[in-house]
N, C-alpha and C positions, 0 to 999 in steps of 0.2 A: 427316686428323682422324677420318674415319669409321672407317677401319681400326683406329685406336688405340682408339676407343670400343668397337668390336666385341671386340677382344682384352680390354679391361678388363671388359666384360660377361661374356665367357667365363670369365675368371679368377675373377670374383666368384661366378658361378652355380655353378662347379665345386665350390666349398666351401660356399656358402650353402644349397644344396639337399640337403646330406647331413644325416642324422639326428645323426651324431656331433658336428657343429659346434654344433647347437642344444642338444644335451645338455650339452656342455662349456660353452657360453655360459651356460646357466641353472644349471649346477652351481656355478659360482664364487660367485654371491651366496648360494647355499644353504650352501656350506662356509664362507663368510665369516660368516654368521649363526651357524652351528654353532661356528665358532672363537671367537666372542665369547660364545656362550651355554653351551657345554660347561664352561668353567671355573667359571661360576656354578653350574651344576648339580652339578658335582663338589664344589664347596665346600659347597653347601647340603646335599648328600647324604652328605657325609663322616661316617662313624660317630663317635659320641661315645666317646672313649677313657676306659676305666675305670682310674683310677689310685689306688693306695694310697700314703699318705704316712706314714712312720714316723720318729719322733724317736729318735735313738740317744744315750742318756746324758742326764744332767741339764743339760749345757751346751747341748743343742739345744732346751730347753724354749721354746716360743713360736714356733719356726720353722714348724711346721705351720700354726698360725693365720695366720702371715704369708702363706703360700702360698694358703690359703683366701681371705684378704682380697684378695690380688692377683687371684685368679680372679673373685671377685665384682665387683671394680672394673672388670675388663675386660668382664664381661657387662653391667654397668650402662652403660658407655660405648657398647657396641655397640647396646644397646636405645635409648639416646638418639639415636644416629646414625640408626637406622632410623626412629624416630618423626619426626625432623626431615625425613628424606628422604621419608617418606610424605606429609607436608604439601606437599612440592614436586611431587609427582606420580610417575608410574610411572618416568620416566627417572631421577629422583633416587634412587628406591628401588633401581633396578638398579645404579647407581654405588655406593650405600652397601653393598650386598651384595658387590660386587666388591672393596671396600676392606676388608672384614672380614679381619683378620689374626690374631685371637686363636684359639688352638687350642680345639677342642671337647673339653673335659675334664670328667669327673665324678669328684669325689673320694669315695672310699669307705673304710670302716674296713679295716685290714689283717687278713687271716686270722690266727687265733692261731698256725697252723703257721709263719708267717713272722715275726710280731711277737714271739713268745716264744722261738723257736729261735735257735741260734747255730751258726756253723761250717758244716760240710758239710750238716747237717740243714736249715739255713736255705736254703742254696743249692739243695738238692734241692726244697724246697718252692716256691721262687721259680720254678724251671724248670717245675714242674708247673702252677703258677698261670698262667704265660705260654704254656703249650703250647696249640696250636690244638685238640688232641684233648680238652682239658678242657671239660666242659659249660659253656655260656655263663654260667649262674648263678654259677659259681665261678671263671671265667676272668678274668684281669686283662690289661690292655694295657701297663701299666708299674707298677713299684714304685720308690718314691723313698725313700732313706734320708738323713735330714737330720742333720747333725752340725756341730761347730765345730772348726776346725783353727787353732791359735794364736789362738783367740778370734774367728775370722772364720767366717761361715756357709759351709758347703760341702755338697755333695750327691753321692750315688751314684745313678745312674738306670739301672734295668734295664728294657729294653723288649723286647717280643715280636719286633719286627723290628729288625735291626741298623742299618737305614738310617733309622729313625724318629728325627728330631731335634726334633720339635715339643714334646714334653714336656720334654726337656733345655733347650731354649731358653727355654721359659716359666719353668721353675724357676730358671734362671740369672738371668733378669730380675727375678724376685720376690726372690731373695736379694740381688741387687745393690741394689734399692731398700730392702730391710730394713737392709742395712749402712749405706747412706747416712743413713737415719733414725737409726740408732744413733749415728753420729758427730755428727750435728747435735744430737741430744738431749744427748750427752755434752758438747758445747760450750755448752750452756745455751740452745739454740734451742727455743722452745716447739713442741709437737707440731703445732699448727695451722699454724705458719709452715713447719715442715719438710714438711708435706703440700703446701702451696702451692708450695714450691720444686720438688718433684718433678713436680707436675702442671701447672705454669705453662707456657703456650704463648703467646708474644707475638704480638700482631696487627700484622703489617707490611703496609703498603699501598704500592704502587708508584705514582709520579707521573712524568709526562713532559710537557713542553710540546708534544710531537708527538702526544699522545693524542687520541682522538676528542673527548673532553670538554674537552680543553685542560688537564687536571689529572691526575686519577687514571686509571691504566692499568686497562683492563677486558679481558674476553675478546674484545670487539669489536676491540681493538687487536692481539691475538695471533693472531686467526683468519687474516689475510692471510699470515702467515709459514707457518702450517700448510698453507694452501691452496697456496702456492708450492712447499713441499716435496712435497706430494701431486702437484702437476703434474709435477715432475721425475721422481718415481717412476712416474707414469703413462706418461710418455714412454718411460722405460726399459723398462717392461713391453711397450709397443707395439712398440718396436724389436725386442725379443727375440722376441715372438710373430709379428708381422707380417713382419719381415725373414726370420725362419726359414721361414715358410710360403713366401715368395718364393724363397728358396734351394732348398728341396726341390722346388718346382714346376718351376723351371728345370732342375734336375738330372734330374728324372724325364722331362721332355719331351725333353731332349737324349739320354738313354739310349734313348728310344723313337723317336728320329728325327723327333719332331713339330716340333722347332724348325726343321729343314731345310725342312719343308713350309711352315711359317709364313713363313720368309724368302723363299720363292719368290713370295709374294703381298704381303708387307709388308716395309718396311725394318727394320733392326735398331733404329733409334731408335723407330719406331712400336711395335714389339713390346715393347721395354724400357719405354717410357712406359705402354703399355696394361697391362702386368703390374703395374707399380708403382701405377698408378691403381686397378686392380682390387683389389689387396690392401689399398690404403689405404681403399677403400670398405668392405672387409670389416672392417677394424679400427674404422672409424667406426661400423659397425653394432654391433660389440661395445661400443664406448663409449656409444652411444645407449641400448642395453638396460641396461647396468650403471648408467649415469647416471640413467636413468628410474626404475629400481628404487631406487637410493640416494636420489634426490631425493624420491620419494613416501614412502619410509620415514622420512626425516628430517623432512619436512613434517608427517607425521602424529604422529611421536613428539615432536618439538621444533620447533614453528613458529618460535620466536624464533631458534634456532640457524640454521635454514634461511634466515631473512631476513637474518641477520648475514653468512652466507656469500655470499648474493646481493649484498649491499651491498659486501662486500669485493672481489668480482670486478668490479663495475662502477666502483669507486672508481679514478679516474685512468686508466681504460681498461686495468686490469690484465688482464682476460680477453683483450684483443687481443694483449698481449705474450705470453701463454701460447700462444695460437693460432699466432702468428708463429714462436715458437721451436719449437713442436711440428712445424709443417710443414717448416721448414728442417732440423731434426734428423732427422726421419723420412726425408726425401728423401735426405740424405747416406748414411745407413746402408742404406736400401732398395736404391739403385742399386749400392752396394758388394756387398751380398749377392747381387744378381742377377748381377753380373759374375763373382763367385766361382763361383756355381752353374753358369755356362756352361762352366767349365773342369773341373768335377767329374764323374766317372763313377759313383762309388759314395759311400754315406754316410760311408765311412771317409776318403775324400779330403776331404769337407766338414768332418769333425770335426777333422782336422789343421789346417785353415785357420781354424776357429772359435776355436781356443785363443787366438791372439794378439788377436783382436777382443774376446773376452770379457775378457781382461786389461785392455784399454783401457776397456771398459764398467764395470769394477769401480771405477775411479778416481773417477768422478763420484758413485757411490753412497756412497763413503766421505767425500768432501768435502762432499756436500750437507748432511750432518748438521752440519758445521761452519758452513756458510753460514746455517743457521737461527739460530745464536746469535752468530756473528761474520761477518756478510756482508761486512765491509770488511777482513777479514784479508788480508795480502799474498798468501799462497798461494792463497786463494780468488779474489782479483782477477786474479792472473796466470793461473791455470788457466781463468778465465772467457774469456780472449782466445784460447784454443786452440779452433779451430772444432769439433773433435770432442767437446769438453767444454762448449762454449758453451750449447747448448740446455738442458742439465740444470742447470748451475750458475746461469745467468742466470734461469731459471724460479724457482729457490729464492731468488735475490737480488732479484728484481723487487719484491716487497712492501716491501723496506727502502728504496725510493726511491733507487736508484743514480743517478749523474749522467746526464742525458739524452744527453749526447754519448757516454757509454760504452754506453748501450743502442743508440743508432743505429749506432755503429761496429761493435759486436759483431754486430748484425743484418746489416749490409752484409758483414762478413767471413764470416759463416756462410753467407749465400746465395751469395756469390761462390764459396766452397768447394764448396757444393752444386752450382752450375752447372758448376764444373770437374770435379767427380766425375761428373756426368751425361755430360759430354763423354768423359772417360776410360772410364767404364763402358760407354758406347755402342760405342766401338771395341773394347774388350776383349770385350764381349758378342758382337759379331759374329764376332770371331776365334775365340773359344772355342766358339761354337755350331757352327762349320763345320769344326772340327778335333778330333782325338782326343788331342792332347797335353795333359799335365797342367800345371797352373799352376805356374810358377816365375818368378823374377825375369827370366830371359832371355825366356821366352815372353810374359810380360806386357809387357815393354818393346817387343818386336816388335809386339805387338797394338796398343799405343798409338801407336807411330810409323808403323804401316802397313807394317812390314817383313815379309819372308817367311822 
């Protein structure tokens, strides 16, 4: 046991004392914050597009006013949303800014060279107005020509950038609403009723006898599902990062003949266990740092949400399910990667073996999203019984209260498979560490059976 702990400490310190480890550890929360804040900054700093709207012919009379009214209605809705969010606090304001979808548009009068010209002269004037070289005071971002085709509103939109669809989408929605109002008015529907038809959004409340309140479903009832999904993704990321570190460590020590020196003073089982334990402690350090930063940020930004997540984790011992599945899942994949590393001489050898394993790990990522909405779907339940998928899918399904017998049996199956993997990996690890042959089905079978 002492030798195992010494190897675990050596493995942990080898990575934990490096500057790069701590830089990458602290860089993830920083990039996570930037990932959430940059879209807000981009949206708030997006320049206001200067758009000229021109009615073509007497049939288009009133369409420009329709576009202006639609823009003003969007601005009023966004202002009201921000006002309500400001009353709820900083977090609500951030969500409100993130939900703003209306384009930042400023309508201006069309230059006479465009409004009064026709044919090639008008096209040349449009290109000049949209040209980046044109002074800002006279430059436009889009020019919209409104017309009617067969009595229906239509538009031609010229934009400075060919990929800019914001103005086109806005004009399309505005004309669609205008056409709807025209049809309702033609049918004798009063304007006030037509406006209500367009703006009405029904208030729908969800109820369930299994809700925390016994009636209406709230965010408190949805949090466990999101926590379960997050636990599955967390385990997946730990397997990818931790097991990859383990594979590279074993492969490097084999190429440098360090494994042979270690095997002269400790058994293969002790070395394998120590390495798995050391890398596990390394990943726990990462989890502790990330979890501490996330918890402190959440508690300061939204104490109620933090309390709800804490209650969800403790409800029914959910956190213990997550821990059990994480330990079993990590152990299965960690020993597998360590055994593979013992047979690899170069990173190229490891990459060829990582391909099939990555394909296996892609399956739970795809199915976990289904487990969030349909945890009792047959395909989800069947895949939950496959030990290599069990820790991911059962973590996502645990908040939906699966049958206790199913939880117990999947845990037993997973840990039995993990123990079997430890036994196989131990024999393969020793055989691979003391030989120069590459991994194949033949060499792997000989390593497991003890053949030569």
